[in-house]
N, C-alpha and C positions, 0 to 999 in steps of 0.2 A: 459296240465292240464287246465280245464275250471273252473273258479271261479263261484260258485253258492251258493245262500243262500236259504235255505228252507223257504217257507212261514210260517208265525206265526200261532199260534193256534187260533181257533175261539174265539172271545170275548164272555164272559158270558152275559146272558140276563140282562136287566134293572130291577130295583125294582119298583113295583107299588107305594109303599109309597113315594119314592123319586120323581117319576114322578109327583105325585100329587102336589108337591111343585111348579111346573111351567108347568102345563099341558096346551097345546094349546086349544083354543076355539073349541068346536065341531060344526059340521054342524048342522043347525037348525032342520033337520029331525032326528037327532040322540038323543036317550034318554040320559040324563045327568047321568053319573055314580054317585053312592053314594059318598059323600064327606067324607074323612077320619076325624076321631076325631082329634081335636087340643087341646092339653093339655099344657097350658102356666104354667110354673113352679111357677110363681108369684101368681097364683090363689091357689097354695097349700102351700103358706107361704114363698116361697123363696125370699130372699132379695139380690139384686145385688150390694152390697156395698164393696165386696172384703174382708169382715171381718166376716160376719155372716156365720156360717157353715150350708150349705143347703142340706146336704146328704139326710136327711129324706124327705124333701119336693120334691127334684128331683126324688127320688125313688118312692114316692107316685104318682107323675105325670106319671111316666113310667108304674107303675102297674095299674093305673086307665085307661090309654090308652089301655093297653093290654086287660083289661076286656071289653072294648068297641069294641073289635075285631081288634085292631091295629090302628095306626094313627101317628100323629106328636107330639112330645114333644118339646116345643119351649123354647129356652133361648134367651132373647132379652134385650138390654138396660143396660148392665153393666157387672161386674165381679162377678161370682157366685162361691164362695169358697165351696169345697165339698170334702168329703172322697169318697171311692169307691162306684160306682153305677153299677147296673146290667141291661143291656138291655134285652128286651124280643122279641119274634117273632113278625114280622109285625110292628116294631117300627122304625120310622125315628127320630133321634135326630137332631133337626134343631137348629144350633147355628148361630144366625143371625149376620150380620156385626155389629161390635162394641161390641159384647158380647164375654165373655171368660169364659170357665169352668176352674177354677183354682184348682189344687190339694192341699189338705190340707198339711201343712208342718209338721203335728204331726205324728210321726212314729206309735203311738198307733192306729191311724185310719186305718192302713193297716194290717189286721190280717195275721198271719202266716198260710199258707195253702199249700197243695200240688199243685205245678204248674209244668206242664210238667214232671210228675213223680219224682219230686225232691222238696225239701223244698224251699218255696219262700213266697212272700207276694201278697195279692190280688191287682190287678191292679186298676187304677182309673176308667177305663171303661172296662167292660167285658161282655161277653155273652157266654152261654154254651148250646149246643144242641138246638140252636135257628135257625130260618130261616127268610129270607126276612127282612134284617136289613139294615139300612142306617145311616151314619153320614154325614150331609150335612150343607150347609150354608157357609157364608163368614166370620164367626167368628173364634175363636181360642180355642184350648185345650192346656193348659199349665200345665205340670206335676210338676212345682215348685221344680225341682230336685236338686238345689244347695246344700242343706244340706246333701242329700244322697251322692252326689259326694264327698263332703269333707270327709265324714266318710269312703268311699271306698278308698280314697287316703291315709288316716291315716292307715287303715288296711294294705294296700300294703306296705307303708313305714316301718311299724313295722313287716312285715312278718307274719301277722295274716292270717292263711289259714284254721283253723279248725273250723268246725261247724258254718260257717258264713251263715246266711240266706240271700239268694240273694234278692237284692233290687226289689221293684215292677216295673213291666213293666207299660206302659201307657195305651195301648189299646190291649186287647186280645180277639180274637174270637176262642173259643174252641169247636171243632166239630160242626161248624155252616155251613149253606148253604145259598147261594144267599146274598152276603154281598157287600155293596157299601160304599166307602168313597169318597166324592166329594166336591171340592172347600172349604176346610177348611185349617187352619194353625195349625200344630201340633208341639209342641216344649217342650224342657226342661224335657224330661222324666227322672226319676231316673235311668233307664237302657234302655232296648230295647223299641222302641217307638210304632210300630204297628206290631202285631204278629197274623197272621192267623195260628192256630194250628189245624191240622187234619181237615181243613175246605175245602169246595169245592165251586167253582163259586164265586170268589172274584174279585171285581174291585176297584182299588185305583187310583184315577185320579185327575188331575187339582188341586193339592193341594201342600202345602209346609211343609217340615219337617225340623226343626232347633234344634241345640244344639251347645254350644260352642265347639271349636276345640279340647279342652283337657278334655271334659267331658267323664268319663269312661263308656264304654259299651253302648253308646247311639246310637246303630244301628237304621237306619231309618225304614226299613221294613224287617221283617224276616219271610217269608213263611216257615213253619215248618211242614213237612209231609202233605202238602196241594196240592190240584190239581186245575187246571184251574184258575190260578191267573193272572190277568192282571194289570200291573203297567204302567201307561202312563201319559205323560205330567206332570211329577213331578219335583220339585226342592228340592234337599236333600243336606243339609249342616250340618254335624254332627261330633261327636267325635270318631266314630267307623265306621263299615261297612255302606255304603250308602244303599245297599241292601245285605242281606245275606240269601241264600237259605239253609235250614237245614233239617235234619231228623234224629232223634235218638241221645241220649246223648252219650258222651264218655264212653266206656266200657259197653254199653247197653247189657242186657241179651236178648233183643228182646221180642216179635216181634216188628219191626218198619216198618211203611209204608214209601214209598218213597215220595219225592216231585216231581211232574210231571206236564207238561203242563203250565209252567211259562213263561209269556211274559213280557218283559220290553222294552218300546219304548218311544222315543221322550222326554227324560229326561235330566236334567242338574244336575251333581254331583259336588259339591264344596268341602269343607273340608270333609274328611272321608277316609275310607280305601278301597273304590272302590266297584265295582260290584263283589260280592263274592259268591262263592258256598262253604259251609263248615264253620268252620272246622268240626263240629259235624254232620256227615252224615251217621250214622249207618244203616239207611233205604235206602240209595241210593238217587240219583237225576237223572232225565232223562227228555228229551224233554224240554229244556230251549232255548228260543229265545230272544236275546238282540240286539236291533238295534237302530240306530240314537240316540246315547247317547253322550253328551259332558261332558268330565271330565276336570275340571280346578283346579289344585292344590291339587288333592287327593294324598294320599300316594301310592295307587295302581290303576291300571285300571281294566283289567280282572284278577280276583284273584280266582283261584280254589285251595282249600287248604284242606288237611286232614292229617292223620298220622296213624301209627299202633294203633289199638284199637279204632279208631274213624270212620272207613270208610266202604264202600261197593262199589257197582257198580255205577260209575259216568260217564254218557255218553250221547251221542246225544245232544251235546251242540252247539248252533249256535250263534256266535257273528258277527255283521256286521255293517259297517258304523259308526265307532267310531272315535271321535277326542279327543286327549289328549294333554293338554298344561301344562307343568311343573308338570307332574305326576311323582313321584319318581321312581316307577317301573311299566311301562305300562303292562307288562306281568309277572304274578307270578302264575305259575301252579306247585304246589308242593304237594307231598305225605309225606313231612317231616315237616309239620307245628308244632311248630313255627320256629324251627332252623334246618338248613341243615348241617349235619356233614361233615367234610372233607373226612373221610374214613368210609365206612360201609359195612358190609357183609349181605348176604341174611339171612332172618329169616323165620320160618315156616309160611305158608299162613293160615290164620284163617278166620272165618266169618267176622271179623272186619278189614280185610286188605283192604285198599283202592285200587280200580281198575279203573283207569282213561282210557277212551277210546273214540274215535270218537268225537273229539273236533274240531270244524270248526271256524276259525277266518278269516274274509275277510274284506278288505277295512278299514283298521285301519291306522291312521296316528298319531304319537306321537312325540313331540318335547320337549326339555328341561328336559329330564329324567336324573336321576342319574345312575341307572342300567336299561338298556333298557329292559332286560327280564331275567327271570330264569325259566327253565323248568326242573323239577327234579322228576323222579319217584323213586320207591323203587327197590332195586336189585331183590327182589322176585316178584315184580309186576310192571314191566316197563309200562310207558305210551304208549299206542298204538293208532296209527292213529290220530295224531294231525296235522291238516292241516292249513297252513298259506298262504293266497292268497291276493296279493296286500297289504302287510303289510310293513309299512315304519317307522322305529324306529331311533330316533336321541337322543343322550345324552352323558353322560360322559363315561360310560362303556358299553361294548357290551352284547351280548346274550349268556348265559351259558346254556348248555343242558347236562343232565345226565340221564341215564336209561330211555331213551325215543326215539321214532321214530317220527321225524318231517318231513312232506312232504310239500315243499314250492314251490310256484310259485310267481314270482315277489316280493321277499322278499329283502328289503334293510335294513341294520343295519349300522348306521354311528356314531360310538363312537368317542369321543375326544381322547381316549387312545385305540390304537389297542390291540388285534385283534377284528374284529367285532363279531366273533362267536367263542366260546370256547366249544369244545366237550370233555366231561369227560367220565367216565366209561359207556360202553354200550350205547353210544349215536350215533344216525344216523341223519344226515340232508340230505334229498334227494331232490334235486332241479329238478323241471320239468317245 
């Protein structure tokens, strides 16, 4: 068996507005391109004192810039407190070094709206059906989420699960095209931090996403039914999935579009639940490439998760050149999210039955794990064609496989407590 890794998807094109922030000098014989409009939010009445609410002033700058045909909306020189703002086409939100866009702590500033076909709240930054958008600069976007997290913990502790409006996300691109996030710090979202939703041609790069380790649902980046998404050179340290690729809500009546053409490269994942696909994937996920990612102290490494009523076809996934230190479960590939029963019988296959297939994992090294790996398909939908090549797992417990066919070359599992591999119902490990 020869280990090979399929090349990544092509990177999306750059955005003209973002390029204008740092364009090289043109040759003397070239005509200078028209300069984009620059709309400084302080010229619209914004005050960077961290106390004055600047929602209207920032939105006025965005809208004025759009009327000029697009351009740069600039935040510089302090902390700009704001409620939700909406980006438009051909706008670059330039948050300069030393500047912060700080989310309002007032719940009333985030109206209840339909978000992803469910009840939610408007995000701090959003755009809908827009194109050629960028968020750039060396400044920060802070969701000020501590109050929201405390309320979420109270609800969970008291078992409140009925008619709860989901907390606002931080940045949502809804049905957008040609999107760039570049060189910014994103932190402390009330829930998910960056969400391309039904969007195409998205680059998120050279930035940092932070939230405390126990902040609930603070996923770093969640591409949802989106295509051609590139995530590169990111540091993500959060309270939930570092990256979670999704498509379609649990129990979705459909139709749901898949997420496809997702590339994640050259990243560092610290606290968090790992590189996830799922669990809500009613539209399916295909053509995902993850390479050169360092996991340090995450709960999981490669995490592909779904369950009955949440799934669809999940396949053509490629993971390579991954290093994991003190990751609790380096491999967690399960159609039983969140809990795997001890005994289970086959159930009828439906449109929402997860179907995992053609998953390739190569050149992975993990040390200091608790459970080195769990691979568990459903009796009615076993995992097909899961390939492990040059995979080396060390930890307290071995690798458990159920309802799956795993084809391995140069696989080593070194648990403190034997056996290294446990094969349960309808499990095959084929070494080549």
